[in-house]
GUBAPA-151486 format. One line per 8 residues: their letters; for each residue x, y negated, z of N, C-alpha, C. Coordinates in Angstrom, 1 decimal. Last residue first. Layout:
! residues N
a> X Y Z X Y Z X Y Z  ...
This chain:
! residues 291
ptsvtass> 47.0 55.6 95.4 46.8 54.4 96.3 47.1 53.1 95.6  45.2 57.6 93.1 46.4 57.0 93.5 46.2 55.8 94.4  42.8 60.0 94.1 43.1 58.8 93.4 44.4 58.2 93.9  42.1 63.4 93.4 42.6 62.4 94.3 42.9 61.2 93.5  40.4 66.5 93.3 40.7 65.2 92.6 41.1 64.2 93.6  41.6 69.7 93.3 41.0 68.7 94.1 41.4 67.4 93.4  41.2 73.1 92.2 41.5 71.7 92.0 40.9 70.8 93.0  42.4 76.2 91.1 41.8 75.5 92.3 42.2 74.0 92.3
wrcgpwrw> 41.5 77.8 88.1 42.5 76.9 88.8 41.7 76.3 90.0  40.8 79.6 85.8 40.8 79.9 87.2 41.9 79.0 87.9  38.8 77.7 83.4 40.0 78.4 83.8 39.9 78.7 85.3  36.5 76.1 83.0 36.8 77.1 82.0 38.0 78.0 82.3  37.7 73.6 84.8 36.6 73.9 84.0 37.0 74.9 82.9  39.9 75.5 86.9 39.7 74.3 86.1 38.5 74.6 85.3  41.4 77.2 89.3 40.0 76.9 88.8 40.1 75.5 88.2  43.2 80.0 90.3 43.3 78.7 89.5 41.8 78.4 89.2
nsrsrdll> 44.2 82.3 92.4 43.1 81.3 92.3 43.5 80.0 91.6  46.2 84.1 92.7 44.8 84.6 92.6 43.8 83.5 92.3  48.6 82.9 93.0 48.5 83.9 92.0 47.0 84.3 91.7  48.2 79.3 93.1 48.4 80.6 93.7 48.1 81.7 92.7  48.6 75.9 93.1 48.8 77.1 92.3 49.0 78.3 93.2  46.5 73.2 93.2 47.2 74.2 94.0 47.3 75.5 93.2  46.5 70.2 91.5 46.2 71.6 91.4 47.1 72.4 92.3  45.0 67.2 91.2 46.1 67.8 92.0 45.8 69.3 92.1
rwrraapp> 44.3 65.0 88.8 43.9 66.3 89.3 45.1 66.9 90.0  43.8 61.5 89.2 44.7 62.7 89.0 44.0 63.9 89.5  42.9 58.3 87.9 42.6 59.6 88.5 43.7 60.6 88.2  42.3 55.0 88.7 43.2 55.9 88.0 43.1 57.3 88.7  38.8 54.2 88.7 40.1 54.3 89.4 41.0 55.2 88.5  36.1 54.3 88.1 36.9 53.1 87.8 38.2 53.1 88.5  35.1 56.6 90.6 34.8 55.8 89.5 35.8 54.7 89.3  36.6 59.7 91.6 36.3 58.3 92.0 36.1 57.4 90.7
spttsrrp> 34.8 62.7 91.4 35.8 61.9 90.8 35.5 60.4 91.1  34.2 65.9 92.9 33.9 64.5 92.7 35.1 63.7 92.1  33.8 69.0 91.4 34.8 68.1 92.1 34.4 66.7 91.9  32.5 70.8 90.0 31.7 70.0 90.9 32.6 69.1 91.7  32.6 72.0 86.7 33.3 71.5 87.8 32.5 70.7 88.7  31.0 74.9 85.4 30.9 73.4 85.7 31.8 73.1 86.9  32.0 77.2 82.8 31.6 76.9 84.2 31.6 75.4 84.4  32.2 79.8 80.5 32.0 78.4 80.8 31.5 78.2 82.2
sscssqte> 34.3 82.6 81.5 33.1 82.1 80.9 33.0 80.6 81.2  37.9 82.5 81.2 36.7 82.9 81.8 35.5 82.3 81.1  40.1 82.1 79.5 40.3 82.5 80.9 39.0 83.1 81.5  39.6 81.1 77.0 39.8 82.6 77.1 39.9 83.0 78.5  37.0 78.6 77.5 38.4 79.1 77.3 38.4 80.6 77.3  35.1 75.7 77.3 35.2 77.2 77.1 36.6 77.5 76.9  33.5 73.4 79.5 34.5 73.8 78.6 34.6 75.3 78.4  31.2 70.9 80.4 31.5 72.3 80.3 32.6 72.4 79.3
qgplltav> 31.4 68.3 82.8 31.4 68.7 81.4 31.8 70.1 81.3  31.8 68.0 85.4 30.4 68.2 85.0 30.3 68.6 83.6  34.2 65.3 85.6 33.7 66.6 86.0 32.2 66.7 85.7  35.2 63.4 82.7 34.6 63.5 84.1 34.1 64.9 84.4  36.6 62.5 80.6 36.8 63.9 81.1 36.2 64.1 82.5  36.4 59.9 80.2 35.8 60.7 79.2 35.9 62.2 79.6  37.9 58.8 82.3 36.4 58.9 82.4 35.8 59.8 81.4  40.8 60.9 82.7 40.1 59.6 82.3 38.6 59.8 82.4
tpvvvrfp> 43.7 62.2 84.5 42.4 62.3 83.8 41.8 60.9 83.5  46.8 63.9 84.9 46.1 62.6 84.8 44.8 62.8 84.1  47.5 66.5 86.9 46.9 66.2 85.6 46.3 64.9 85.6  50.0 68.3 88.6 49.2 67.1 88.6 48.8 66.8 87.1  50.6 71.2 90.5 50.4 70.6 89.1 49.6 69.4 89.3  53.2 72.9 92.3 51.9 72.2 92.3 51.9 71.5 90.9  54.5 76.3 92.5 54.6 74.9 92.2 53.2 74.2 92.3  56.4 79.4 93.0 55.2 78.5 93.2 55.5 77.0 92.9
givgelhs> 58.8 80.4 90.4 58.1 80.5 91.7 57.0 79.5 91.8  60.0 80.4 87.9 60.5 79.5 88.9 59.9 79.6 90.3  58.8 82.6 86.6 60.2 82.3 86.3 60.8 81.4 87.5  56.2 82.8 87.2 57.0 84.0 87.3 58.5 83.8 87.2  55.4 80.3 86.5 55.4 80.6 87.9 56.3 81.9 88.1  55.3 80.4 83.7 56.4 79.7 84.3 56.5 80.0 85.8  53.0 81.9 83.2 54.3 82.5 82.9 55.4 81.8 83.6  51.2 80.0 84.1 51.2 81.3 84.8 52.5 82.0 84.5
ltsgfipl> 51.7 78.0 82.3 52.0 77.8 83.7 52.1 79.1 84.5  50.8 79.2 79.9 52.2 78.8 80.1 52.6 78.6 81.5  48.1 79.5 80.5 48.9 80.6 80.3 50.4 80.4 80.4  47.4 76.7 80.8 47.2 77.6 81.9 48.1 78.9 81.7  47.9 75.7 78.2 48.7 75.2 79.3 48.6 76.2 80.5  46.0 77.2 76.9 47.4 77.4 76.5 48.3 76.9 77.6  43.6 76.2 78.0 44.0 77.6 78.2 45.4 77.9 77.9  43.9 73.4 77.1 44.0 73.8 78.5 44.3 75.3 78.7
lrrvegvr> 43.4 73.0 74.4 44.8 73.1 74.9 44.9 73.6 76.3  40.6 72.9 73.9 41.5 73.8 73.1 42.9 74.1 73.8  39.7 71.1 75.7 39.1 72.4 75.7 40.0 73.4 74.9  41.2 68.9 75.0 41.5 69.5 76.3 40.9 70.9 76.3  40.1 68.3 72.6 41.5 68.7 72.6 41.8 69.4 73.9  37.4 67.7 73.4 37.7 68.7 72.5 39.2 69.2 72.5  37.7 65.5 75.2 37.1 66.7 75.6 37.5 67.9 74.7  40.7 63.7 75.2 39.4 63.9 74.6 39.0 65.3 75.0
sgplvtil> 43.2 63.4 76.2 42.2 62.5 76.8 40.8 62.7 76.1  45.6 66.1 77.2 44.9 65.1 76.3 43.9 64.3 77.0  47.1 67.6 78.9 46.4 68.3 77.9 45.6 67.4 76.9  49.8 67.4 80.6 49.1 66.4 79.8 48.3 67.0 78.7  51.0 67.9 83.9 50.4 68.6 82.7 49.6 67.5 81.9  53.8 67.8 85.9 52.7 67.1 85.3 52.3 67.7 84.0  54.7 69.6 88.8 54.7 69.5 87.3 53.5 68.7 86.9  56.8 70.0 91.6 55.7 69.3 91.0 55.8 69.2 89.5
adketlgh> 57.7 71.9 94.4 57.9 71.7 93.0 56.7 71.1 92.4  58.3 70.5 97.5 57.3 71.1 96.6 57.7 70.8 95.2  60.1 69.2 99.0 60.5 70.5 98.5 59.5 71.1 97.6  58.9 66.9 99.9 60.0 66.7 98.9 60.4 68.1 98.3  55.4 67.7 100.1 56.7 67.6 100.7 57.7 67.4 99.5  52.3 66.1 99.8 53.3 66.9 99.2 54.6 66.7 99.9  50.0 64.5 100.4 50.4 65.7 101.3 51.4 66.6 100.7  49.6 62.3 99.0 48.8 63.5 98.6 49.3 64.7 99.3
aarfrsgd> 51.3 60.3 99.8 49.8 60.0 99.8 49.0 61.3 99.6  53.8 61.5 99.5 53.3 61.2 100.9 51.8 61.0 100.9  54.0 61.5 96.7 54.0 62.8 97.5 53.4 62.6 98.9  53.9 58.8 96.2 52.9 59.6 95.6 52.8 60.9 96.4  56.3 58.0 97.4 55.0 57.4 97.9 53.9 58.3 97.4  58.2 59.4 95.9 58.1 59.6 97.4 56.7 59.2 97.9  57.9 58.2 93.4 57.6 59.6 93.6 57.4 59.9 95.1  57.0 55.5 92.0 57.5 55.8 93.3 57.0 57.2 93.7
grdagsel> 58.0 54.1 88.8 57.2 55.0 89.6 57.8 55.3 91.0  58.9 52.4 86.9 59.0 51.9 88.3 58.1 52.8 89.3  58.5 53.0 84.4 59.9 53.1 84.8 60.1 52.7 86.3  55.9 52.3 84.0 56.3 53.8 84.0 57.7 54.0 84.5  54.9 49.9 83.7 55.5 50.2 85.0 55.9 51.6 85.1  53.8 49.1 81.3 53.0 49.9 82.2 53.6 50.1 83.6  55.2 47.8 79.4 54.6 47.0 80.4 53.8 47.7 81.5  56.2 49.7 77.8 57.2 48.8 78.4 56.6 47.9 79.4
vphgvyrc> 53.9 50.9 76.9 54.7 51.7 77.8 55.7 50.8 78.5  52.8 49.1 75.0 52.2 49.2 76.4 53.1 50.0 77.4  55.0 47.1 73.1 54.5 48.5 73.4 54.0 48.6 74.8  54.5 44.1 71.3 55.1 44.9 72.3 54.3 46.2 72.5  53.6 42.6 69.1 53.2 42.2 70.4 53.8 43.0 71.6  54.2 41.4 65.9 54.6 42.4 66.9 54.3 41.9 68.3  51.8 40.5 63.6 52.7 40.1 64.7 53.0 41.2 65.6  50.6 39.4 60.4 50.9 40.4 61.3 51.9 39.9 62.4
slgvrefy> 48.5 39.0 57.6 49.2 38.4 58.7 49.4 39.4 59.8  48.8 40.7 54.6 48.1 40.7 55.9 49.0 40.1 57.0  50.1 41.0 52.1 49.3 39.8 52.4 48.5 39.8 53.7  51.8 43.0 51.8 50.5 43.2 51.0 49.5 42.1 51.4  53.8 42.3 53.4 54.1 42.4 52.0 52.9 42.6 51.1  52.8 42.6 55.9 53.0 41.3 55.4 53.2 41.3 53.9  53.0 45.3 56.4 51.7 44.8 56.1 51.8 43.4 55.6  55.7 45.9 56.7 54.9 46.8 55.9 53.6 46.2 55.5
ppefpllt> 56.6 43.9 58.5 56.9 43.8 57.1 56.1 44.7 56.2  55.6 44.9 61.2 55.0 43.8 60.5 55.3 43.7 59.0  57.2 47.1 62.3 56.0 47.4 61.5 55.5 46.2 60.7  59.4 46.9 64.0 59.7 47.0 62.6 58.4 47.1 61.7  58.4 46.8 66.6 58.9 45.6 66.0 59.2 45.7 64.5  55.2 48.2 67.4 56.6 48.4 67.1 57.2 47.3 66.3  52.6 47.5 67.7 53.3 47.9 68.9 54.8 48.1 68.7  50.9 44.6 66.2 51.6 45.9 66.1 52.3 46.2 67.4
mlhdywra> 48.0 43.2 65.0 49.0 43.2 66.1 49.6 44.6 66.2  46.9 41.5 62.2 47.2 42.8 62.8 48.2 42.6 63.9  44.2 39.6 60.6 45.4 39.7 61.4 45.6 41.1 62.0  42.0 39.9 59.1 42.7 38.7 59.0 44.1 38.7 59.7  40.9 42.8 57.1 41.3 42.1 58.4 42.1 40.8 58.1  40.1 43.8 54.6 39.1 43.5 55.6 39.6 42.6 56.7  42.3 44.1 53.0 41.0 43.7 52.3 40.0 43.3 53.4  44.3 45.1 54.5 44.4 43.7 54.1 43.1 43.2 53.5
mrrargar> 43.7 47.8 54.7 43.5 46.9 55.9 43.5 45.5 55.4  44.6 48.7 52.2 43.2 48.7 52.5 42.9 47.8 53.7  47.3 48.3 52.4 46.6 47.5 51.4 45.1 47.5 51.7  47.9 50.2 54.3 48.2 48.8 54.6 47.4 47.9 53.7  47.3 52.7 53.2 46.4 52.1 54.2 46.6 50.7 54.5  49.3 53.5 51.5 48.2 52.8 50.9 47.2 52.2 52.0  50.9 55.2 52.9 51.3 53.8 52.9 50.2 52.9 52.3  50.9 57.9 54.1 49.7 57.2 53.6 49.9 55.7 53.6
wawvmpav> 53.5 57.8 56.6 52.6 58.5 55.7 51.4 57.6 55.3  55.3 56.1 57.9 55.5 57.6 57.9 54.7 58.3 56.9  54.5 53.6 57.7 55.9 53.8 57.4 56.3 55.3 57.4  52.0 53.5 58.6 52.1 53.6 57.1 53.6 53.8 56.7  50.5 54.2 61.1 51.9 54.5 60.8 52.1 54.7 59.3  48.4 51.4 61.8 48.6 52.8 61.4 50.0 53.0 61.0  48.9 49.3 64.7 49.0 49.5 63.2 49.0 51.0 62.9  47.1 47.7 67.0 47.7 49.0 66.7 47.7 49.4 65.2
yhilplte> 44.3 45.9 66.4 45.4 46.1 67.4 45.8 47.5 67.3  43.0 43.5 64.1 43.1 44.9 64.5 44.4 45.0 65.4  40.4 41.1 63.7 41.8 41.4 64.1 41.9 42.8 64.6  38.6 38.9 61.8 38.7 40.3 62.2 40.2 40.6 62.5  36.6 36.0 61.9 38.0 36.6 62.0 37.9 38.0 62.5  33.7 36.0 59.7 34.3 35.8 61.1 35.7 36.5 61.1  32.4 36.4 57.4 33.7 35.8 57.3 34.3 35.5 58.7  30.3 38.8 55.9 30.7 38.2 57.2 32.1 37.6 57.0
grrrlrqa> 29.1 40.2 53.8 29.5 38.8 53.6 30.0 38.1 54.9  28.8 42.9 54.0 27.7 42.0 54.3 28.0 40.6 54.3  31.4 43.7 53.7 30.4 44.0 52.6 29.2 43.2 52.8  32.5 43.1 56.2 32.9 42.3 55.0 31.9 42.5 53.8  31.1 44.9 57.8 31.0 43.5 58.0 31.3 42.7 56.8  32.1 47.3 56.7 30.7 47.0 56.6 30.4 45.5 56.8  34.8 47.2 57.5 34.4 47.3 56.1 33.0 46.9 55.9  34.7 47.2 60.3 35.2 46.1 59.6 34.8 46.0 58.1
vrwsfgss> 33.5 49.7 60.7 32.8 48.5 61.2 33.3 47.3 60.4  35.5 51.3 59.6 34.1 51.4 59.1 33.3 50.2 59.5  37.6 50.8 61.3 37.7 50.3 60.0 36.3 50.4 59.3  36.7 52.0 63.8 36.9 50.6 63.7 36.9 50.1 62.2  36.6 54.8 63.3 35.4 54.0 63.6 35.6 52.5 63.3  39.1 55.5 62.4 38.0 56.1 61.8 36.7 55.4 62.1  40.9 54.1 64.0 40.6 53.5 62.6 39.4 54.2 62.0  41.8 53.6 66.7 40.5 54.4 66.3 40.1 53.9 64.9
ditvvadp> 42.9 50.3 67.6 43.2 51.7 67.1 41.9 52.3 66.5  40.5 48.0 68.2 41.7 48.6 68.8 41.9 50.0 68.4  39.4 44.9 66.9 39.2 46.4 67.0 40.6 47.0 67.4  37.9 42.0 67.7 39.2 42.7 67.9 38.9 44.2 67.9  36.4 39.2 66.2 36.2 40.7 66.6 37.6 41.3 66.6  35.4 35.9 67.3 36.3 36.9 66.6 36.0 38.3 67.1  33.2 34.6 68.2 34.2 33.8 67.6 35.2 34.7 66.8  30.1 36.5 67.6 31.3 36.1 68.3 32.3 35.2 67.5
rltrimrv> 27.2 37.0 67.1 28.0 36.0 66.4 29.2 35.6 67.3  25.2 38.8 67.7 25.8 38.0 68.8 26.7 36.9 68.3  24.4 39.9 65.3 23.4 39.2 66.1 24.1 38.3 67.1  26.6 41.0 64.3 26.0 40.0 63.4 24.9 39.2 64.2  27.2 42.8 66.3 28.2 41.7 66.0 27.5 40.6 65.2  25.0 44.5 66.1 25.2 43.8 67.3 26.2 42.6 67.1  25.4 45.7 63.6 24.2 44.9 63.9 24.4 44.0 65.1  27.8 47.0 64.0 27.7 46.0 63.0 26.5 45.1 63.3
tervrrli> 26.8 48.9 65.9 27.9 47.9 66.3 27.9 46.7 65.3  24.9 50.4 64.5 24.5 49.6 65.7 25.5 48.5 66.0  26.6 51.5 62.5 25.5 50.6 62.1 25.1 49.8 63.3  28.2 53.1 64.3 28.8 52.1 63.4 27.8 51.1 63.0  26.4 54.8 65.4 27.0 53.8 66.3 27.7 52.7 65.4  25.7 56.3 63.1 24.7 55.4 63.8 25.3 54.4 64.7  28.1 57.5 62.7 27.7 56.6 61.7 26.5 55.7 62.3  28.2 59.1 65.1 29.2 58.1 64.8 28.7 57.1 63.8
vparplve> 25.9 60.8 64.7 26.0 59.9 65.9 27.0 58.8 65.6  26.6 62.2 62.3 25.4 61.3 62.4 25.4 60.3 63.6  29.1 63.5 63.2 29.1 62.4 62.2 27.8 61.6 62.2  29.4 65.6 64.9 29.0 64.3 65.5 28.9 63.2 64.5  30.3 67.7 63.3 29.0 67.8 64.0 28.5 66.5 64.6  32.7 66.4 62.3 31.6 66.8 61.4 30.3 66.9 62.2  34.5 66.0 64.5 33.9 64.9 63.8 32.7 65.3 63.0  35.5 68.5 65.3 34.7 67.7 66.2 33.9 66.6 65.5
avgmiald> 36.8 69.5 63.1 35.9 70.4 63.8 35.0 69.6 64.8  38.5 67.4 62.4 37.4 67.7 61.5 36.3 68.5 62.3  39.7 65.3 65.0 39.7 66.5 64.2 38.4 66.8 63.5  38.2 63.9 68.0 39.3 64.0 67.0 39.1 65.3 66.2  36.6 61.4 70.0 36.7 62.7 69.4 37.7 62.7 68.4  35.1 59.1 71.4 36.5 59.7 71.7 36.5 61.2 71.3  32.5 58.3 71.0 33.5 58.0 69.9 34.8 58.7 70.2  31.0 58.9 73.1 30.4 59.1 71.8 31.4 59.0 70.7
dlpvlsel> 32.5 58.1 75.3 32.6 59.5 74.9 31.8 59.9 73.6  31.7 55.4 75.6 33.0 55.7 74.9 33.1 57.2 74.5  28.5 54.3 74.8 29.3 55.2 75.6 30.6 55.6 74.9  28.2 50.8 73.9 28.1 52.2 73.5 29.0 53.1 74.4  28.6 48.5 75.2 27.3 48.6 74.5 27.1 50.0 73.9  30.1 48.0 78.3 30.1 48.6 77.0 28.7 48.8 76.4  30.8 45.1 79.7 29.7 46.1 79.8 29.6 46.7 78.4  33.8 44.0 81.0 33.1 44.4 79.8 31.9 45.3 80.2
gqdqmreg> 35.4 43.4 83.3 34.1 42.7 83.1 33.3 43.1 81.9  37.6 44.9 83.6 37.8 43.5 83.3 36.5 42.8 83.0  36.7 47.4 84.0 37.3 46.8 85.1 37.5 45.3 84.9  36.0 47.9 81.3 34.9 47.6 82.2 35.5 47.0 83.5  38.5 48.5 80.4 37.9 47.3 79.9 36.7 46.9 80.8  38.9 50.9 81.8 39.9 49.8 82.0 39.3 48.5 81.5  36.7 52.6 81.0 36.8 52.1 82.4 37.8 50.9 82.6  36.0 51.5 77.7 35.9 52.5 78.8 36.2 51.8 80.1
gigairln> 34.0 49.8 75.1 35.2 50.2 75.8 34.9 51.1 77.0  32.7 47.4 73.0 32.7 48.8 73.3 34.1 49.1 74.0  31.3 44.2 73.7 31.8 45.2 72.8 31.7 46.6 73.4  32.3 40.9 74.9 31.3 41.9 74.7 31.9 43.0 73.8  33.2 38.0 76.8 33.5 39.2 76.1 32.3 40.1 76.0  34.3 34.7 77.2 33.2 35.6 77.2 33.5 36.8 76.3  36.2 32.4 79.0 36.2 33.6 78.1 35.0 34.4 78.3  37.2 30.6 80.9 36.5 30.1 79.7 36.5 31.2 78.6
ggirqrla> 38.7 31.1 83.0 37.4 31.6 83.0 36.6 31.3 81.8  41.9 31.2 81.3 41.1 31.0 82.5 39.7 31.7 82.4  43.5 31.6 79.2 42.5 30.6 79.0 41.5 30.5 80.2  45.5 33.4 80.2 45.8 32.3 79.3 44.8 31.2 79.3  44.1 35.3 81.7 45.2 34.5 82.3 45.6 33.3 81.5  42.3 36.3 79.8 41.8 35.5 81.0 42.9 34.7 81.7  44.2 37.5 78.2 43.4 36.4 77.7 42.8 35.6 78.8  45.1 39.6 79.9 46.0 38.5 79.4 45.3 37.3 78.8
ailaggla> 42.7 41.0 80.2 43.4 40.4 81.4 44.4 39.3 81.0  42.3 41.9 77.6 41.3 41.0 78.3 42.0 40.3 79.4  44.6 43.5 77.3 44.4 42.4 76.4 43.4 41.4 77.1  44.2 45.5 79.2 45.3 44.6 79.3 45.2 43.4 78.5  41.9 46.7 78.0 41.9 46.2 79.4 43.0 45.2 79.6  42.9 47.5 75.5 41.9 46.5 75.6 41.8 45.9 77.0  44.7 49.6 76.3 45.2 48.4 75.6 44.2 47.2 75.7  42.8 51.3 77.4 43.9 50.8 78.2 44.5 49.5 77.6
dgspegai> 41.3 51.9 75.1 40.6 51.2 76.3 41.7 50.6 77.2  43.1 53.3 73.6 42.6 51.9 73.1 42.0 51.2 74.3  43.1 55.6 75.1 44.4 54.8 74.9 44.1 53.4 74.4  40.4 56.5 75.0 41.0 56.0 76.3 42.3 55.2 76.1  38.7 55.1 72.1 39.2 56.2 72.9 40.0 55.6 74.1  37.8 52.8 70.8 37.1 54.1 70.6 37.6 55.3 71.3  37.0 49.5 71.4 38.0 50.5 71.6 37.3 51.9 71.6  36.4 46.3 70.4 36.0 47.7 70.1 37.2 48.6 70.4
lfiftaet> 35.2 43.1 71.4 36.2 44.1 71.3 35.7 45.5 71.1  34.5 39.8 70.7 33.9 41.1 70.6 35.0 42.1 70.4  34.8 36.8 72.4 35.5 37.8 71.7 34.7 39.2 71.8  34.3 33.5 72.7 33.6 34.7 72.7 34.3 35.7 71.8  35.2 30.8 74.8 35.6 31.6 73.6 35.0 33.0 73.7  32.8 28.6 75.9 33.6 29.7 76.2 34.0 30.4 74.9  32.9 25.1 75.4 32.3 26.4 75.2 33.3 27.5 75.4  34.3 22.7 75.5 33.6 23.2 76.7 33.0 24.6 76.6
atm> 35.2 22.2 73.0 36.2 22.4 74.0 35.6 23.0 75.3  32.9 24.0 70.7 33.5 22.8 71.4 34.5 23.2 72.5  32.6 25.7 67.7 32.9 25.8 69.1 33.5 24.6 69.7
């Protein structure tokens, strides 16, 4: 690569949290090297906001648990093969995989087995300090460098020969400590007296399908304790309306609520005793985007 050639990075994010990290990483790279950056790979809305055209739909990969993985195993393995083939064809200067070890590590392992020597970098360390410490040594076989979110993590990987650097946690850079509650309420027609509860059922369709009825039951019980309230649910592109879910609340149904593309999304739910409509539950919902 000459000084006039663009640096070409292939990035892989397999779920919304990794997509958020990937979007911030691309933005930081552009700030550092200007327009002399070329990107390709797999990502969601945050990475697409930074100019990535995802080669694989993120919802093919954003799954979790044996119950979800086994039925989708043929699709996932096909996507692994396709991704390896794309990397070998495109010949990037480096590959950055972000979390999602079930997918990312398979790609890295297959690249090395095929004799590829291009730099492989992983972003988000597995929690080897908590369980399955042997994963550090496995990573060292495939990767050239690891970027960690926690400051105490590098030594766990450096001792097995993997170059490692602490780069900070996204929560510290997200502005979560600078939220403007009054502005949010004004933008969405909420008064200061309205009780407001945030519900976080997850970012994958499967976990939301399992957890949402539990949240709904809990909120119904809570209303009897504290009275009426409003509910806000952050959502991501992998949970776009139109996807069917099943719960104990009712039969499967489709949500027809529009959702703004490539924007941070919230579900603002009006709670009344007779009307909840969420996909699969009786919650009345309206999707709004933050200003």
